[in-house]
C-alpha positions as CSV (number, residue, x, y, z in Angstrom):
1,M,203.8,195.8,280.3
2,S,204.5,196.2,284.0
3,P,207.3,198.6,285.0
4,I,210.8,197.1,285.5
5,R,211.7,196.9,289.2
6,K,215.1,198.1,290.3
7,F,216.4,194.6,291.2
8,E,215.2,192.8,288.0
9,K,217.5,191.5,285.3
10,P,216.8,190.9,281.6
11,L,215.1,187.7,280.7
12,G,217.5,184.7,281.1
13,M,220.3,186.7,282.7
14,R,221.9,185.4,285.9
15,D,224.1,186.8,288.7
16,T,227.1,184.7,289.8
17,F,227.5,184.7,293.5
18,P,230.9,184.2,295.3
19,K,230.8,180.4,295.9
20,I,229.7,179.7,292.3
21,F,232.2,182.1,291.0
22,E,235.0,180.3,292.8
23,K,233.8,176.9,291.5
24,K,233.8,178.3,288.0
25,E,237.4,179.5,288.5
26,V,238.3,175.9,289.4
27,V,236.8,174.7,286.2
28,R,238.6,177.4,284.2
29,Q,242.0,176.8,285.8
30,T,241.8,173.0,285.7
31,G,240.6,173.1,282.1
32,R,243.3,175.6,281.0
33,D,246.1,173.6,282.6
34,F,244.7,170.3,281.2
35,L,244.1,171.6,277.6
36,Q,247.5,173.4,277.4
37,M,249.3,170.2,278.3
38,R,247.5,168.5,275.4
39,G,248.8,171.0,272.9
40,F,245.8,173.4,272.7
41,D,246.3,177.2,272.5
42,F,243.6,179.4,274.1
43,I,241.9,182.1,272.1
44,K,239.4,184.9,272.8
45,T,237.0,186.4,270.3
46,P,234.9,189.6,270.5
47,T,231.6,189.5,272.4
48,L,230.1,191.3,269.4
49,E,230.2,190.0,265.8
50,Y,228.7,191.1,262.5
51,Y,225.3,189.5,261.8
52,D,226.2,189.1,258.1
53,T,229.2,187.0,258.9
54,V,229.1,185.1,262.2
55,G,225.3,185.6,262.8
56,K,224.3,184.0,259.5
57,A,226.9,181.3,259.5
58,S,226.1,180.2,263.1
59,A,223.8,177.2,263.5
60,I,221.8,179.0,266.2
61,V,218.2,179.9,265.1
62,E,217.5,183.5,264.2
63,S,215.0,183.9,267.1
64,S,217.8,183.1,269.6
65,L,220.2,185.8,268.4
66,F,220.7,189.0,270.4
67,K,220.8,191.8,267.7
68,L,221.8,195.4,267.9
69,V,222.8,198.1,265.4
70,D,226.1,200.1,265.6
71,S,226.5,203.8,264.8
72,Q,227.3,202.9,261.1
73,G,224.0,201.1,260.7
74,N,225.6,197.6,260.7
75,T,223.6,194.8,262.4
76,L,225.6,193.1,265.2
77,V,225.0,190.0,267.3
78,L,226.2,188.9,270.7
79,R,228.2,185.8,269.9
80,P,225.7,182.8,270.0
81,D,228.4,180.1,270.0
82,M,232.2,180.0,269.9
83,T,232.7,177.6,266.9
84,T,231.7,180.1,264.3
85,P,233.8,183.0,265.5
86,I,236.8,180.7,265.8
87,A,236.2,179.5,262.3
88,R,236.3,183.2,261.2
89,V,239.6,183.9,263.0
90,A,241.2,180.7,261.7
91,S,240.3,181.4,258.1
92,S,241.4,185.0,258.2
93,K,244.7,184.5,259.9
94,L,245.7,181.5,261.9
95,L,245.5,178.8,259.2
96,K,248.1,180.8,257.3
97,E,250.5,180.3,260.2
98,K,249.8,176.7,261.3
99,I,247.7,173.7,260.2
100,P,246.2,171.8,261.9
101,L,245.2,174.2,264.6
102,R,244.3,173.2,268.1
103,L,242.4,176.0,269.8
104,A,240.7,176.2,273.1
105,Y,238.4,178.7,274.8
106,F,236.5,179.6,277.9
107,A,233.9,182.2,277.0
108,N,230.3,183.5,277.5
109,V,227.8,182.9,274.8
110,F,224.4,184.5,274.4
111,R,221.1,183.0,273.3
112,A,217.8,184.9,273.7
113,Q,215.0,183.2,275.6
114,E,211.4,183.9,274.6
115,T,209.9,183.0,278.1
116,E,211.3,182.7,281.6
117,G,211.7,178.9,281.6
118,G,214.7,178.6,283.8
119,R,217.2,178.5,281.0
120,P,220.0,181.1,281.0
121,A,220.3,183.5,278.0
122,E,224.0,183.9,278.9
123,F,226.2,181.0,279.9
124,E,229.9,180.0,279.9
125,Q,231.3,177.4,277.6
126,M,234.6,175.6,277.6
127,G,235.7,173.7,274.6
128,V,238.2,173.0,271.8
129,E,238.4,173.1,268.0
130,I,240.8,171.1,265.9
131,I,240.9,172.8,262.5
132,G,242.6,171.5,259.4
133,D,242.6,167.8,260.2
134,S,239.9,165.6,258.5
135,S,241.2,162.3,259.8
136,V,239.4,159.9,262.0
137,Y,242.2,160.4,264.6
138,A,241.1,164.0,265.1
139,D,237.6,162.7,265.9
140,A,239.1,160.3,268.4
141,E,241.3,163.0,269.9
142,S,238.2,165.2,270.5
143,L,236.4,162.3,272.2
144,L,239.4,161.3,274.3
145,T,240.0,164.9,275.3
146,V,236.4,165.2,276.6
147,I,236.7,162.0,278.6
148,E,240.0,162.9,280.2
149,L,238.9,166.5,280.9
150,L,235.8,165.2,282.8
151,K,238.0,162.9,284.8
152,A,240.3,165.9,285.6
153,L,237.3,167.8,286.8
154,E,236.4,164.7,289.0
155,V,233.1,164.1,287.2
156,K,232.4,160.5,288.3
157,Q,229.6,159.0,286.1
158,F,229.3,160.1,282.5
159,K,228.8,158.8,279.0
160,L,229.4,160.1,275.5
161,T,226.6,159.2,273.0
162,I,228.1,159.1,269.5
163,G,226.3,159.2,266.2
164,N,226.9,160.2,262.6
165,V,225.1,162.8,260.6
166,G,225.8,161.1,257.2
167,I,224.5,157.7,258.3
168,L,221.3,159.1,259.8
169,N,220.6,161.4,256.8
170,A,221.2,158.5,254.4
171,I,218.8,156.2,256.1
172,L,216.1,158.8,256.4
173,S,216.5,160.1,252.8
174,Q,216.5,156.5,251.3
175,N,213.1,155.8,252.9
176,V,211.0,159.0,252.6
177,R,209.5,160.6,249.6
178,T,209.7,164.3,250.3
179,E,212.0,166.9,251.9
180,E,209.1,167.7,254.3
181,Q,209.0,164.2,255.5
182,F,212.7,164.1,256.0
183,K,212.6,167.4,258.0
184,E,209.8,166.2,260.2
185,L,211.5,163.0,261.1
186,H,214.8,164.7,261.7
187,K,213.1,167.3,264.0
188,L,211.5,164.5,266.0
189,L,214.9,162.9,266.5
190,V,216.5,166.2,267.6
191,E,213.7,166.4,270.2
192,K,214.4,162.7,271.1
193,N,210.8,161.9,270.5
194,I,211.0,158.3,269.4
195,V,207.3,157.7,269.9
196,G,206.5,160.7,267.7
197,F,208.9,159.4,265.1
198,E,207.2,156.0,264.9
199,E,203.7,157.6,264.8
200,A,204.9,160.0,261.9
201,V,206.3,157.1,259.9
202,K,203.0,155.2,260.2
203,L,201.0,158.2,259.0
204,F,203.3,159.0,256.0
205,E,202.2,157.7,252.6
206,L,205.2,155.4,252.1
207,P,205.6,151.9,250.6
208,Q,205.3,149.3,253.4
209,K,208.9,148.2,252.9
210,N,210.2,151.8,253.6
211,K,207.9,152.1,256.7
212,Q,209.1,148.8,258.1
213,T,212.8,149.8,257.4
214,L,212.4,153.0,259.3
215,L,210.6,151.4,262.2
216,T,213.1,148.6,262.5
217,F,216.0,151.0,262.3
218,I,214.7,153.2,265.1
219,E,214.1,150.2,267.3
220,E,217.5,148.6,266.6
221,A,219.5,151.8,266.6
222,T,218.4,152.8,270.1
223,D,219.5,149.5,271.6
224,L,222.7,148.6,269.7
225,N,224.8,145.7,270.8
226,N,227.2,146.3,267.9
227,I,227.5,149.0,265.3
228,N,227.6,146.4,262.6
229,Q,223.8,146.1,263.1
230,I,223.6,149.4,261.2
231,D,225.4,148.3,258.1
232,K,222.4,146.6,256.5
233,Y,220.5,149.9,256.3
234,L,223.1,151.6,254.2
235,I,223.7,151.6,250.4
236,E,226.9,153.8,250.6
237,K,229.3,152.5,253.2
238,D,231.9,155.2,253.5
239,D,230.5,156.8,256.7
240,F,230.0,153.4,258.3
241,I,233.5,152.3,257.5
242,Y,234.7,155.6,259.1
243,M,232.8,154.9,262.3
244,E,234.2,151.3,262.4
245,R,237.7,152.8,262.4
246,L,236.7,155.3,265.1
247,Q,235.3,152.5,267.3
248,K,238.5,150.5,266.9
249,I,240.7,153.5,267.9
250,L,238.5,154.1,271.0
251,A,238.8,150.4,271.9
252,I,242.6,150.6,271.7
253,S,242.4,153.7,273.9
254,E,240.4,151.6,276.5
255,V,237.5,154.1,276.9
256,E,234.7,151.8,275.8
257,K,232.9,152.1,279.2
258,Y,232.5,155.8,278.6
259,I,230.9,155.7,275.1
260,Y,227.6,154.5,273.6
261,F,226.8,154.5,269.9
262,D,223.3,155.8,268.9
263,F,222.7,156.4,265.2
264,T,219.4,158.2,265.9
265,L,221.4,161.1,267.4
266,A,220.5,164.3,265.7
267,S,221.3,168.0,266.3
268,H,219.8,171.3,265.6
269,M,223.3,172.5,264.8
270,N,223.1,172.3,261.1
271,Y,226.8,172.7,260.4
272,Y,227.6,169.2,261.6
273,T,228.6,166.9,258.7
274,G,230.0,163.6,260.2
275,M,230.5,162.2,263.6
276,L,228.7,164.0,266.4
277,F,228.2,163.4,270.1
278,E,226.5,164.5,273.3
279,V,227.9,164.3,276.8
280,F,225.7,163.1,279.7
281,A,226.4,162.7,283.4
282,T,224.5,161.3,286.3
283,G,223.0,164.2,288.3
284,A,222.7,166.7,285.4
285,G,219.3,167.7,284.1
286,F,220.6,168.5,280.6
287,P,223.6,167.4,278.5
288,L,226.9,168.7,279.7
289,G,227.8,169.5,276.2
290,N,228.1,168.4,272.6
291,G,230.4,168.3,269.7
292,G,231.1,167.0,266.2
293,R,232.7,167.4,262.8
294,Y,231.8,170.5,260.8
295,D,233.8,170.2,257.6
296,G,231.6,172.7,255.7
297,L,231.6,175.6,258.1
298,L,234.9,177.1,257.2
299,D,233.8,177.3,253.5
300,E,231.6,180.2,254.7
301,F,234.9,182.1,255.4
302,G,236.8,180.9,252.3
303,S,238.7,178.0,253.8
304,Q,238.1,174.4,252.6
305,V,239.5,172.4,255.5
306,G,238.0,169.9,257.9
307,A,237.3,170.6,261.5
308,I,235.9,169.1,264.7
309,G,235.3,170.4,268.1
310,F,233.2,170.3,271.3
311,G,231.8,172.7,273.9
312,L,230.9,172.0,277.5
313,R,228.4,174.0,279.5
314,V,230.1,175.2,282.7
315,D,226.8,175.6,284.5
316,Q,225.9,172.0,283.8
317,L,229.4,170.9,284.9
318,L,228.9,172.6,288.3
319,E,225.9,170.3,288.9
320,V,228.0,167.1,288.7
321,M,231.4,168.2,290.1
322,P,232.2,167.5,293.7
323,S,231.8,170.3,296.3
324,L,234.8,172.5,296.9
325,Q,236.6,171.7,300.1
326,K,237.8,174.7,302.1
327,D,241.4,174.0,302.9
328,Q,242.3,177.6,303.7
329,E,241.8,179.0,307.2
330,E,239.6,182.1,307.2
331,V,241.1,184.7,309.5
332,L,239.6,188.0,310.6
333,V,241.8,190.8,311.8
334,L,239.5,193.1,313.7
335,F,241.0,196.4,314.8
336,A,240.0,199.4,317.0
337,E,240.6,203.0,316.1
338,N,244.2,204.1,316.2
339,E,245.4,200.5,315.8
340,F,245.4,200.4,312.0
341,P,249.2,200.3,311.5
342,L,249.5,197.3,313.8
343,A,246.5,195.6,312.2
344,V,247.9,196.1,308.7
345,A,251.2,194.5,309.7
346,K,249.5,191.6,311.3
347,A,247.3,190.9,308.3
348,A,250.3,191.1,306.0
349,A,252.1,188.5,308.2
350,L,249.2,186.1,308.1
351,R,248.8,186.4,304.3
352,K,252.5,185.7,303.9
353,E,251.8,182.4,305.8
354,G,249.2,181.6,303.1
355,K,246.2,182.3,305.3
356,R,243.2,184.1,303.7
357,T,242.9,187.2,305.9
358,T,240.2,189.9,306.1
359,L,241.1,193.2,307.6
360,Q,238.1,194.9,309.2
361,S,237.7,197.9,311.5
362,I,235.3,197.7,314.5
363,E,233.9,201.1,313.6
364,G,232.6,199.7,310.3
365,L,230.5,196.9,311.8
366,E,226.9,197.0,313.0
367,N,227.0,193.5,314.7
368,I,230.5,192.4,315.7
369,A,229.4,189.0,317.0
370,V,227.5,187.9,313.9
371,F,230.4,189.0,311.6
372,E,233.0,187.1,313.7
373,Q,231.0,183.9,313.3
374,L,231.8,183.9,309.5
375,F,235.5,183.2,310.3
376,S,237.4,180.2,311.6
377,K,239.8,182.4,313.6
378,V,239.6,186.0,314.8
379,V,242.5,188.3,315.8
380,R,241.4,191.4,317.7
381,I,243.7,194.4,317.9
382,G,242.8,197.1,320.4
383,Q,244.4,199.3,323.0
384,G,245.2,196.2,325.1
385,G,247.3,194.7,322.2
386,I,246.6,191.6,320.1
387,E,244.1,189.1,321.3
388,H,243.4,185.7,319.5
389,D,240.1,183.9,319.9
């Protein structure tokens, strides 16, 4: 192992430079104002959680958890997602005070990377959780909240791809013979490897009827004209009827141009139990975020209530948001020795006018001309008085 150089960071960690920081603050403030107006209360959970509670209950794979041991010998994890810690808080306290809960967050989460592949090991998420409401209207509220939030952030071209865990699992399990076959096909769909799915089905020792059903389903489900095309693949209809109701609510809400149904949609997040979705936008290399119903997760913490939520990746949002326009004048107040009191007064007056003002002594600069070029206006204060450029 080569020695760590002074400027190196741990694998997957990133610095946030000023311009990106300011853009993240716009996301934070816009999201906060928007979500509060929709009845969501913001919450913050600890960066560190117990492995035996949040770590084990989380859907994040073991190899992606950052682990450490405290002074009492307990194994801790850096929170790998926000849904599981919020489920813990809700079960221990908040559900006793109010149900349903509408909670929102803006927080860093941590997922270890095995190699430097360009993916961050720490990133910010913004999202919501609706806890204690098992109705289809809570699902619709989550989807509508995502759509309106993206509009508020001025994301122009985006789509929500919507599926259902119950429907997909039923179709797969009805047509395979073993748990291993089910897991392999599910994994291929998580990876969006449709060609691999088709090849695996052909290689499995299955009755020809089951093979044909799976191959027809995968072809039809990836190019749906109407969700009713899925009905014929199901024996039990409850999940399908639920999705029909959801589609009607979304149609009434006039958001059909933002949604697309894909019943091959699968997730590595194993706590999803019903409707799930991913968010895509033109210009982003990866999904902006994802969400879904996770009715079983709160059982881990002793509460038997339904829940749904979503999380958006802030770094992915920055790729598709419009550039920040500078509307503030950048003023430099440059002062010579012995002119500090006058310079302070001048800077205070400019700031009171709402102008972003930097106070800088000439003595502290190596290259005055280069530094002055960073500002739209320069006020020089020397022995001859105040001079404006």
